[in-house]
LOSE-9949 format. One line per 3 residues: number of its first residue (from 0); their letters; for each residue x, y, z of N, C-alpha, C, CB. Coordinates in steps of 0.2 Angstrom, whole numbers. Glycine has a CB too. Example, Ala and Ser with C-alpha at 12.3 -4.5 7.8 and 13.67 -1.06 7.14 Angstrom:
BEGIN
0> as> 66,-28,39,62,-22,39,66,-16,39,57,-22,45; 64,-11,35,68,-5,36,64,0,39,70,-3,29
! end
This chain:
BEGIN
0> xxx> -119,-82,-178,-117,-76,-185,-126,-74,-185,-112,-81,-195; -125,-69,-188,-132,-64,-190,-137,-69,-194,-129,-57,-196; -144,-67,-192,-146,-73,-199,-149,-70,-202,-151,-79,-198
3> xxx> -156,-65,-196,-159,-58,-202,-162,-52,-197,-168,-62,-206; -162,-48,-199,-164,-43,-199,-171,-40,-197,-162,-42,-204; -173,-39,-190,-179,-37,-187,-184,-32,-191,-179,-35,-181
6> xxx> -178,-26,-193,-182,-22,-196,-176,-19,-201,-186,-17,-191; -177,-15,-206,-174,-11,-210,-168,-7,-208,-179,-6,-212; -161,-8,-207,-156,-2,-204,-152,1,-209,-151,-5,-199
9> xxx> -150,6,-207,-146,12,-212,-136,9,-210,-148,24,-206; -135,12,-215,-128,9,-214,-125,15,-214,-124,3,-219; -120,17,-210,-116,21,-210,-111,22,-216,-115,20,-205
12> xxx> -113,26,-221,-111,27,-229,-105,28,-228,-115,32,-234; -102,34,-223,-98,37,-224,-91,34,-221,-100,43,-221; -92,32,-215,-88,27,-214,-87,20,-218,-90,25,-209
15> xxx> -91,16,-220,-90,13,-223,-87,15,-230,-95,11,-223; -89,20,-235,-85,21,-240,-77,25,-238,-91,27,-245; -76,26,-232,-70,28,-231,-65,21,-229,-70,34,-225
18> xxx> -68,17,-227,-66,8,-224,-63,5,-232,-75,1,-220; -68,5,-236,-67,1,-241,-61,4,-246,-74,0,-244; -63,11,-247,-53,12,-247,-47,11,-245,-52,16,-247
21> xxx> -49,14,-240,-43,12,-235,-41,3,-236,-46,14,-225; -46,0,-236,-44,-8,-237,-45,-10,-244,-47,-12,-233; -45,-7,-248,-46,-8,-255,-50,-13,-258,-42,-9,-256
24> xxx> -57,-12,-253,-62,-17,-255,-67,-15,-261,-66,-18,-249; -68,-18,-267,-76,-15,-271,-82,-20,-270,-75,-16,-280; -86,-17,-271,-92,-19,-272,-94,-27,-274,-94,-15,-278
27> xxx> -89,-28,-281,-88,-34,-282,-85,-41,-277,-86,-33,-287; -82,-38,-275,-78,-44,-269,-83,-43,-264,-68,-42,-266; -87,-39,-260,-91,-41,-259,-97,-45,-258,-90,-40,-259
30> xxx> -101,-42,-264,-108,-47,-268,-105,-52,-268,-110,-45,-276; -97,-54,-271,-97,-62,-274,-98,-65,-265,-87,-64,-279; -94,-62,-259,-94,-67,-253,-100,-65,-251,-89,-66,-246
33> xxx> -107,-60,-250,-111,-63,-250,-116,-66,-254,-113,-61,-247; -115,-67,-259,-120,-72,-265,-124,-67,-266,-124,-79,-261; -122,-60,-269,-129,-57,-271,-126,-56,-276,-133,-51,-267
36> xxx> -131,-51,-281,-126,-43,-286,-123,-38,-285,-129,-40,-289; -118,-36,-287,-115,-28,-285,-119,-23,-284,-112,-25,-290; -126,-25,-288,-129,-18,-288,-132,-20,-282,-134,-15,-294
39> xxx> -133,-27,-280,-138,-27,-272,-133,-23,-268,-140,-34,-268; -126,-23,-268,-122,-19,-262,-122,-11,-263,-113,-22,-262; -122,-10,-269,-122,-5,-271,-130,-1,-267,-120,-7,-279
42> xxx> -136,-3,-267,-139,-2,-267,-141,-2,-257,-140,-4,-273; -137,-7,-257,-136,-8,-247,-132,-2,-245,-130,-17,-244; -126,-1,-251,-125,8,-246,-128,12,-248,-117,12,-245
45> xxx> -132,12,-251,-135,21,-253,-141,17,-247,-139,23,-265; -143,14,-246,-148,12,-239,-155,16,-245,-145,18,-229; -156,9,-249,-163,8,-252,-167,4,-249,-164,6,-259
48> xxx> -173,6,-248,-176,1,-245,-179,-4,-248,-180,4,-243; -179,-6,-255,-180,-13,-259,-175,-18,-260,-181,-12,-265; -171,-17,-255,-166,-24,-252,-168,-26,-248,-160,-23,-250
51> xxx> -169,-32,-247,-174,-39,-244,-171,-40,-240,-176,-45,-248; -171,-40,-235,-169,-40,-224,-164,-46,-226,-179,-43,-217; -163,-50,-229,-158,-56,-230,-154,-54,-234,-161,-61,-233
54> xxx> -155,-50,-237,-150,-48,-243,-146,-42,-241,-154,-46,-251; -148,-38,-236,-146,-32,-232,-141,-38,-225,-155,-27,-227; -143,-41,-223,-139,-44,-220,-132,-46,-223,-143,-49,-218
57> xxx> -134,-51,-227,-127,-54,-231,-121,-50,-231,-128,-56,-239; -125,-44,-235,-119,-38,-238,-115,-36,-234,-120,-32,-241; -122,-35,-226,-117,-31,-220,-111,-36,-220,-121,-31,-212
60> xxx> -114,-41,-218,-111,-49,-212,-105,-49,-218,-118,-60,-211; -104,-47,-224,-97,-50,-228,-95,-45,-228,-95,-52,-235; -97,-37,-228,-93,-30,-229,-89,-31,-222,-97,-23,-230
63> xxx> -92,-33,-216,-89,-32,-208,-85,-38,-210,-94,-33,-201; -84,-43,-213,-81,-48,-211,-74,-46,-217,-86,-55,-212; -75,-42,-221,-69,-40,-225,-65,-36,-223,-70,-38,-230
66> xxx> -69,-32,-219,-66,-26,-217,-63,-26,-208,-71,-20,-219; -65,-33,-205,-64,-37,-198,-67,-31,-194,-54,-40,-196; -73,-30,-195,-77,-24,-188,-82,-30,-189,-80,-13,-189
69> xxx> -85,-28,-181,-91,-30,-180,-99,-28,-184,-91,-29,-174; -101,-30,-187,-107,-29,-191,-113,-22,-189,-110,-36,-191; -111,-22,-182,-117,-16,-179,-112,-9,-181,-118,-16,-168
72> xxx> -104,-9,-180,-103,-4,-180,-106,-1,-188,-96,-3,-179; -106,-4,-194,-107,-2,-200,-114,2,-201,-106,-8,-205; -117,1,-196,-126,4,-196,-127,9,-191,-132,-1,-194
75> xxx> -130,14,-194,-136,18,-190,-138,14,-184,-142,19,-194; -141,11,-185,-147,7,-180,-144,-1,-181,-157,7,-182; -147,-2,-176,-144,-10,-171,-146,-14,-179,-151,-14,-161
78> xxx> -140,-19,-178,-141,-24,-184,-146,-28,-180,-134,-28,-187; -146,-31,-177,-150,-37,-175,-151,-35,-167,-146,-45,-176; -158,-34,-168,-165,-31,-162,-165,-37,-158,-175,-30,-166
! end
């Protein structure tokens, strides 16, 4: 399992939004799974730089688990260096 992000990564927002709608996943569910606030999930999805790398990783991994995909699929760059 991925532990930390070497550098900030950007998520592929268009893919994630479509996948979340198809799987009926809410930001609140992802936040609960990642142990973060729902607004943190929103900040990750909007690619805000102010999110700590550990929290960004937790959100991406929780989202990937819920959608049943590899975490690297959700990122524009690679999640792990």
